[in-house]
DRENPA-3360 file (N, C-alpha, C; in nm, 2 decimals, always signed):
BEGIN
1 = MPRPSSCQ = +8.30/+0.88/+6.18/+8.45/+0.85/+6.16/+8.46/+0.74/+6.21 ~ +8.54/+0.65/+6.24/+8.47/+0.51/+6.28/+8.63/+0.58/+6.44 ~ +8.57/+0.49/+6.57/+8.61/+0.51/+6.70/+8.72/+0.48/+6.66 ~ +8.82/+0.52/+6.68/+8.96/+0.45/+6.72/+8.99/+0.28/+6.78 ~ +9.04/+0.21/+6.71/+9.10/+0.10/+6.78/+9.18/+0.06/+6.96 ~ +9.15/+0.04/+7.05/+9.20/-0.02/+7.19/+9.39/-0.04/+7.12 ~ +9.36/-0.10/+7.03/+9.53/-0.05/+7.01/+9.57/+0.09/+7.00 ~ +9.47/+0.13/+6.84/+9.53/+0.28/+6.84/+9.53/+0.38/+6.96;
9 = RLRRYSGH = +9.42/+0.38/+7.04/+9.44/+0.45/+7.14/+9.54/+0.42/+7.27 ~ +9.55/+0.31/+7.26/+9.68/+0.31/+7.33/+9.83/+0.33/+7.30 ~ +9.85/+0.31/+7.15/+9.97/+0.37/+7.09/+10.00/+0.50/+7.11 ~ +9.90/+0.56/+7.11/+9.88/+0.70/+7.09/+9.88/+0.73/+7.30 ~ +9.85/+0.70/+7.37/+9.85/+0.76/+7.49/+9.99/+0.70/+7.58 ~ +10.03/+0.57/+7.50/+10.18/+0.45/+7.57/+10.28/+0.57/+7.56 ~ +10.27/+0.60/+7.42/+10.41/+0.76/+7.35/+10.48/+0.82/+7.44 ~ +10.38/+0.85/+7.53/+10.35/+0.99/+7.61/+10.49/+0.95/+7.77;
17 = QDTEQDTV = +10.59/+1.06/+7.79/+10.58/+1.08/+7.83/+10.63/+1.23/+7.92 ~ +10.55/+1.17/+8.07/+10.59/+1.31/+8.15/+10.73/+1.35/+8.24 ~ +10.75/+1.33/+8.15/+10.91/+1.43/+8.22/+10.97/+1.57/+8.14 ~ +11.05/+1.60/+8.22/+11.11/+1.78/+8.26/+11.17/+1.81/+8.11 ~ +11.21/+1.69/+8.07/+11.29/+1.71/+7.88/+11.19/+1.73/+7.80 ~ +11.10/+1.75/+7.84/+10.95/+1.83/+7.73/+11.01/+1.94/+7.78 ~ +11.05/+2.08/+7.82/+11.00/+2.13/+7.79/+11.16/+2.19/+7.75 ~ +11.30/+2.18/+7.77/+11.41/+2.15/+7.71/+11.46/+2.23/+7.56;
25 = SPYSAQSK = +11.60/+2.29/+7.56/+11.59/+2.34/+7.40/+11.61/+2.23/+7.28 ~ +11.56/+2.23/+7.22/+11.58/+2.16/+7.09/+11.72/+2.15/+7.08 ~ +11.85/+2.17/+7.10/+11.91/+2.16/+7.04/+12.03/+2.15/+7.22 ~ +11.95/+2.15/+7.29/+12.03/+2.06/+7.41/+12.05/+1.93/+7.41 ~ +12.08/+1.82/+7.50/+12.19/+1.75/+7.47/+12.02/+1.64/+7.52 ~ +11.97/+1.73/+7.64/+11.83/+1.63/+7.72/+11.77/+1.65/+7.56 ~ +11.68/+1.70/+7.50/+11.62/+1.69/+7.40/+11.66/+1.56/+7.34 ~ +11.82/+1.61/+7.27/+11.86/+1.44/+7.18/+11.78/+1.30/+7.26;
33 = VAAYRSVS = +11.84/+1.28/+7.34/+11.79/+1.21/+7.46/+11.58/+1.17/+7.52 ~ +11.56/+1.30/+7.48/+11.39/+1.27/+7.50/+11.34/+1.24/+7.40 ~ +11.43/+1.27/+7.24/+11.32/+1.25/+7.14/+11.43/+1.07/+7.07 ~ +11.53/+1.07/+7.16/+11.54/+0.90/+7.10/+11.47/+0.80/+7.23 ~ +11.41/+0.85/+7.32/+11.30/+0.77/+7.38/+11.17/+0.76/+7.35 ~ +11.14/+0.83/+7.27/+10.98/+0.91/+7.25/+11.02/+0.82/+7.09 ~ +11.09/+0.81/+7.04/+11.15/+0.70/+6.90/+11.15/+0.59/+6.95 ~ +11.20/+0.53/+7.00/+11.16/+0.41/+7.13/+11.12/+0.35/+7.10;
41 = AHGVVASA = +11.00/+0.42/+7.20/+10.93/+0.38/+7.30/+10.75/+0.36/+7.17 ~ +10.82/+0.47/+7.08/+10.68/+0.48/+6.98/+10.71/+0.33/+6.84 ~ +10.82/+0.30/+6.88/+10.87/+0.16/+6.77/+10.79/+0.09/+6.86 ~ +10.88/+0.07/+6.94/+10.80/-0.08/+7.07/+10.64/-0.10/+7.07 ~ +10.59/+0.03/+7.06/+10.42/+0.01/+7.07/+10.42/-0.08/+6.96 ~ +10.43/+0.02/+6.85/+10.40/-0.02/+6.68/+10.44/-0.16/+6.66 ~ +10.50/-0.18/+6.74/+10.53/-0.35/+6.68/+10.50/-0.45/+6.77 ~ +10.42/-0.42/+6.91/+10.38/-0.43/+6.96/+10.28/-0.59/+6.99;
49 = DPHTLVLT = +10.22/-0.68/+7.01/+10.13/-0.82/+7.01/+10.03/-0.70/+7.11 ~ +9.93/-0.69/+7.10/+9.80/-0.73/+7.23/+9.88/-0.69/+7.34 ~ +9.92/-0.84/+7.38/+9.95/-0.88/+7.56/+10.04/-0.71/+7.55 ~ +10.15/-0.72/+7.46/+10.25/-0.63/+7.55/+10.14/-0.50/+7.49 ~ +10.09/-0.48/+7.46/+10.10/-0.34/+7.49/+9.97/-0.30/+7.61 ~ +9.91/-0.39/+7.70/+9.83/-0.43/+7.74/+9.98/-0.41/+7.89 ~ +10.06/-0.45/+7.85/+10.16/-0.43/+7.96/+10.20/-0.28/+7.98 ~ +10.25/-0.23/+7.83/+10.33/-0.20/+7.82/+10.21/-0.03/+7.88;
57 = LFDAILGR = +10.10/-0.06/+7.91/+9.95/+0.05/+7.93/+10.06/+0.01/+8.08 ~ +10.00/-0.05/+8.16/+10.04/-0.06/+8.33/+10.14/-0.01/+8.36 ~ +10.24/-0.03/+8.29/+10.38/-0.04/+8.31/+10.38/+0.16/+8.28 ~ +10.32/+0.33/+8.18/+10.28/+0.41/+8.17/+10.17/+0.42/+8.30 ~ +10.15/+0.37/+8.32/+10.00/+0.42/+8.43/+10.09/+0.42/+8.60 ~ +10.15/+0.31/+8.61/+10.26/+0.30/+8.72/+10.34/+0.38/+8.71 ~ +10.41/+0.40/+8.65/+10.54/+0.47/+8.62/+10.41/+0.64/+8.64 ~ +10.31/+0.73/+8.61/+10.31/+0.82/+8.68/+10.23/+0.81/+8.72;
65 = LITARACI = +10.23/+0.70/+8.86/+10.18/+0.67/+8.96/+10.29/+0.68/+9.04 ~ +10.45/+0.63/+9.04/+10.54/+0.68/+9.12/+10.61/+0.78/+9.12 ~ +10.60/+0.85/+9.01/+10.60/+1.04/+9.03/+10.48/+1.05/+9.04 ~ +10.43/+1.04/+9.05/+10.23/+1.17/+9.10/+10.29/+1.20/+9.28 ~ +10.37/+1.01/+9.30/+10.32/+1.00/+9.47/+10.54/+1.09/+9.50 ~ +10.57/+1.09/+9.41/+10.72/+1.22/+9.50/+10.70/+1.30/+9.50 ~ +10.60/+1.35/+9.36/+10.55/+1.53/+9.34/+10.49/+1.57/+9.45 ~ +10.38/+1.49/+9.51/+10.35/+1.53/+9.65/+10.45/+1.58/+9.69;
73 = EQDQISRK = +10.53/+1.51/+9.78/+10.62/+1.48/+9.89/+10.75/+1.62/+9.86 ~ +10.76/+1.66/+9.71/+10.82/+1.75/+9.65/+10.72/+1.89/+9.67 ~ +10.59/+1.84/+9.63/+10.46/+2.00/+9.71/+10.48/+2.04/+9.52 ~ +10.50/+1.93/+9.42/+10.49/+1.97/+9.35/+10.38/+1.91/+9.26 ~ +10.24/+2.00/+9.29/+10.08/+2.01/+9.29/+10.03/+1.98/+9.11 ~ +10.10/+2.13/+9.05/+10.06/+2.11/+8.88/+10.14/+1.97/+8.85 ~ +10.24/+1.91/+8.81/+10.27/+1.85/+8.79/+10.21/+1.73/+8.81 ~ +10.20/+1.67/+8.96/+10.15/+1.57/+9.02/+10.00/+1.59/+8.95;
81 = AGLLHSAV = +9.90/+1.70/+8.92/+9.82/+1.64/+8.83/+9.77/+1.61/+8.76 ~ +9.91/+1.69/+8.66/+9.93/+1.64/+8.49/+9.94/+1.48/+8.48 ~ +10.07/+1.42/+8.62/+10.04/+1.26/+8.57/+9.91/+1.18/+8.60 ~ +9.86/+1.26/+8.75/+9.71/+1.19/+8.79/+9.63/+1.18/+8.70 ~ +9.60/+1.28/+8.64/+9.50/+1.33/+8.47/+9.54/+1.19/+8.41 ~ +9.71/+1.21/+8.34/+9.75/+1.11/+8.25/+9.74/+0.95/+8.29 ~ +9.71/+0.89/+8.40/+9.69/+0.83/+8.50/+9.55/+0.78/+8.46 ~ +9.41/+0.86/+8.50/+9.33/+0.81/+8.46/+9.29/+0.77/+8.34;
89 = ILLGELRG = +9.32/+0.85/+8.24/+9.29/+0.85/+8.09/+9.35/+0.70/+8.11 ~ +9.49/+0.66/+8.15/+9.50/+0.52/+8.04/+9.45/+0.42/+8.15 ~ +9.43/+0.48/+8.30/+9.34/+0.38/+8.34/+9.20/+0.35/+8.23 ~ +9.12/+0.46/+8.21/+9.01/+0.45/+8.11/+9.02/+0.38/+7.98 ~ +9.16/+0.38/+7.87/+9.16/+0.26/+7.84/+9.13/+0.16/+7.87 ~ +9.24/+0.10/+7.97/+9.26/-0.02/+7.99/+9.13/-0.10/+8.02 ~ +9.02/+0.02/+8.08/+8.94/-0.02/+8.14/+8.82/-0.06/+7.98 ~ +8.82/-0.02/+7.92/+8.77/+0.04/+7.75/+8.79/-0.09/+7.68;
97 = SLDLQGGG = +8.92/-0.13/+7.69/+8.98/-0.25/+7.59/+8.88/-0.34/+7.66 ~ +8.87/-0.37/+7.74/+8.79/-0.46/+7.83/+8.69/-0.52/+7.73 ~ +8.64/-0.70/+7.79/+8.54/-0.72/+7.63/+8.46/-0.83/+7.75 ~ +8.35/-0.70/+7.83/+8.23/-0.71/+7.84/+8.14/-0.81/+7.79 ~ +8.08/-0.85/+7.74/+8.01/-0.97/+7.72/+8.13/-1.11/+7.66 ~ +8.19/-1.13/+7.62/+8.28/-1.22/+7.60/+8.40/-1.27/+7.74 ~ +8.40/-1.14/+7.84/+8.49/-1.17/+7.93/+8.46/-1.17/+8.07 ~ +8.35/-1.25/+8.05/+8.23/-1.31/+8.16/+8.26/-1.19/+8.36;
105 = SLAQNLSG = +8.20/-1.24/+8.40/+8.23/-1.16/+8.57/+8.39/-1.11/+8.56 ~ +8.46/-1.18/+8.51/+8.65/-1.18/+8.52/+8.68/-0.99/+8.48 ~ +8.58/-0.99/+8.34/+8.62/-0.84/+8.28/+8.48/-0.73/+8.41 ~ +8.41/-0.76/+8.43/+8.35/-0.73/+8.49/+8.35/-0.64/+8.60 ~ +8.44/-0.77/+8.66/+8.53/-0.69/+8.78/+8.65/-0.68/+8.77 ~ +8.69/-0.68/+8.68/+8.82/-0.58/+8.65/+8.73/-0.41/+8.61 ~ +8.64/-0.41/+8.58/+8.57/-0.27/+8.54/+8.55/-0.19/+8.62 ~ +8.48/-0.26/+8.73/+8.48/-0.23/+8.85/+8.59/-0.17/+8.91;
113 = LYEYMVRR = +8.69/-0.26/+8.92/+8.83/-0.26/+9.00/+8.91/-0.14/+8.92 ~ +8.88/-0.09/+8.84/+9.02/+0.02/+8.73/+8.88/+0.15/+8.78 ~ +8.69/+0.14/+8.76/+8.66/+0.22/+8.80/+8.73/+0.30/+8.97 ~ +8.72/+0.22/+9.00/+8.73/+0.27/+9.22/+8.87/+0.30/+9.19 ~ +9.00/+0.26/+9.14/+9.11/+0.28/+9.07/+9.13/+0.44/+9.08 ~ +8.98/+0.51/+8.90/+8.98/+0.59/+8.88/+8.93/+0.71/+8.99 ~ +8.85/+0.66/+9.11/+8.81/+0.73/+9.25/+8.92/+0.72/+9.33 ~ +8.97/+0.66/+9.34/+9.07/+0.68/+9.40/+9.24/+0.80/+9.37;
121 = LLHANAHN = +9.25/+0.83/+9.25/+9.28/+0.89/+9.27/+9.30/+1.02/+9.21 ~ +9.16/+1.07/+9.17/+9.08/+1.10/+9.15/+9.09/+1.25/+9.35 ~ +9.08/+1.10/+9.41/+9.04/+1.17/+9.51/+9.23/+1.23/+9.57 ~ +9.32/+1.12/+9.55/+9.43/+1.15/+9.54/+9.49/+1.30/+9.51 ~ +9.40/+1.32/+9.36/+9.45/+1.41/+9.32/+9.44/+1.58/+9.41 ~ +9.25/+1.55/+9.48/+9.22/+1.63/+9.51/+9.24/+1.64/+9.69 ~ +9.33/+1.62/+9.69/+9.35/+1.61/+9.91/+9.52/+1.56/+9.89 ~ +9.63/+1.51/+9.75/+9.73/+1.50/+9.84/+9.75/+1.39/+9.85;
129 = DAAAIAEV = +9.69/+1.30/+9.82/+9.70/+1.15/+9.93/+9.81/+1.08/+9.86 ~ +9.89/+1.09/+9.95/+9.98/+0.97/+9.85/+9.92/+0.81/+9.84 ~ +9.89/+0.78/+9.97/+9.85/+0.66/+10.06/+9.74/+0.60/+9.94 ~ +9.68/+0.71/+9.84/+9.60/+0.67/+9.82/+9.60/+0.60/+9.66 ~ +9.69/+0.69/+9.57/+9.80/+0.65/+9.50/+9.88/+0.56/+9.52 ~ +9.92/+0.49/+9.61/+9.99/+0.39/+9.69/+9.94/+0.28/+9.65 ~ +9.73/+0.28/+9.70/+9.64/+0.19/+9.75/+9.62/+0.15/+9.54 ~ +9.65/+0.25/+9.49/+9.61/+0.22/+9.33/+9.74/+0.16/+9.27;
137 = QSLLSEIR = +9.79/+0.19/+9.31/+9.95/+0.15/+9.28/+9.98/-0.03/+9.33 ~ +9.96/-0.06/+9.42/+9.92/-0.22/+9.49/+9.84/-0.24/+9.40 ~ +9.71/-0.23/+9.34/+9.62/-0.28/+9.31/+9.67/-0.33/+9.12 ~ +9.72/-0.24/+9.10/+9.70/-0.24/+8.93/+9.86/-0.34/+8.93 ~ +9.97/-0.29/+9.01/+10.09/-0.35/+9.01/+10.04/-0.54/+9.02 ~ +9.92/-0.57/+9.14/+9.96/-0.75/+9.08/+9.87/-0.78/+8.99 ~ +9.74/-0.67/+8.92/+9.70/-0.72/+8.79/+9.80/-0.72/+8.66 ~ +9.89/-0.58/+8.69/+10.04/-0.63/+8.58/+10.08/-0.82/+8.57;
145 = EAWAAIGP = +10.05/-0.82/+8.75/+10.12/-0.97/+8.69/+10.13/-1.07/+8.73 ~ +9.98/-1.11/+8.73/+9.91/-1.24/+8.67/+9.86/-1.20/+8.55 ~ +9.89/-1.06/+8.45/+9.86/-1.02/+8.34/+10.04/-1.06/+8.30 ~ +10.14/-1.03/+8.34/+10.28/-1.09/+8.29/+10.24/-1.24/+8.25 ~ +10.19/-1.30/+8.38/+10.21/-1.47/+8.35/+10.11/-1.53/+8.27 ~ +10.04/-1.47/+8.29/+9.94/-1.61/+8.09/+10.04/-1.51/+8.00 ~ +10.14/-1.45/+7.95/+10.23/-1.37/+7.88/+10.20/-1.49/+7.71 ~ +10.19/-1.58/+7.76/+10.27/-1.67/+7.67/+10.09/-1.74/+7.64;
153 = EVRGQPTR = +9.97/-1.76/+7.70/+9.88/-1.85/+7.71/+9.84/-1.72/+7.59 ~ +9.81/-1.61/+7.59/+9.75/-1.54/+7.54/+9.85/-1.43/+7.42 ~ +9.87/-1.44/+7.37/+10.02/-1.36/+7.30/+9.96/-1.44/+7.16 ~ +9.89/-1.33/+7.06/+9.84/-1.37/+6.92/+9.68/-1.32/+6.96 ~ +9.60/-1.30/+7.09/+9.44/-1.26/+7.10/+9.43/-1.16/+7.02 ~ +9.30/-1.11/+6.98/+9.24/-1.02/+6.90/+9.29/-0.93/+7.09 ~ +9.28/-0.82/+7.07/+9.34/-0.68/+7.11/+9.20/-0.70/+7.20 ~ +9.09/-0.71/+7.21/+8.94/-0.70/+7.34/+9.02/-0.80/+7.43;
161 = TATG = +9.02/-0.82/+7.54/+9.03/-0.90/+7.61/+8.99/-0.92/+7.78 ~ +8.98/-0.98/+7.83/+8.86/-1.01/+7.99/+9.02/-0.92/+8.10 ~ +9.11/-0.95/+8.06/+9.19/-0.82/+8.16/+9.19/-0.71/+8.07 ~ +9.29/-0.68/+7.93/+9.32/-0.64/+7.95/+9.18/-0.49/+7.82;
% end
């Protein structure tokens, strides 16, 4: 069976919501809001171009990092672990979408940086280190801003890019 493309994997992972609504009754108003958000997110991802998918992935990771930092402050260790695990998986998707052959040194450098971020998040998870999460959040935010700025230039390009 062929391996799913980066876009297919991104569509699968980026729709995941790490919210408390995941555990509410299907008859509650909260579950209806969660269902609407899920359908809305899947619709955006299904119709997005590769550039937008990478932005969505950045946003998904950053959202998980923000929530994981709050979980450390609120001593919600289990939830923090799940969020950081998800962020590590999504960083792996970003790293896996790099074109290491055609992307030159930029792709190589980003691959190394993504790997560094994964190591920092694993450290943060093991040691409840909010500063390590903040470091990754800062690095990833800078990459996201640069990726957003080049949007008009890369729209319509193949899914395997140097940056994402």
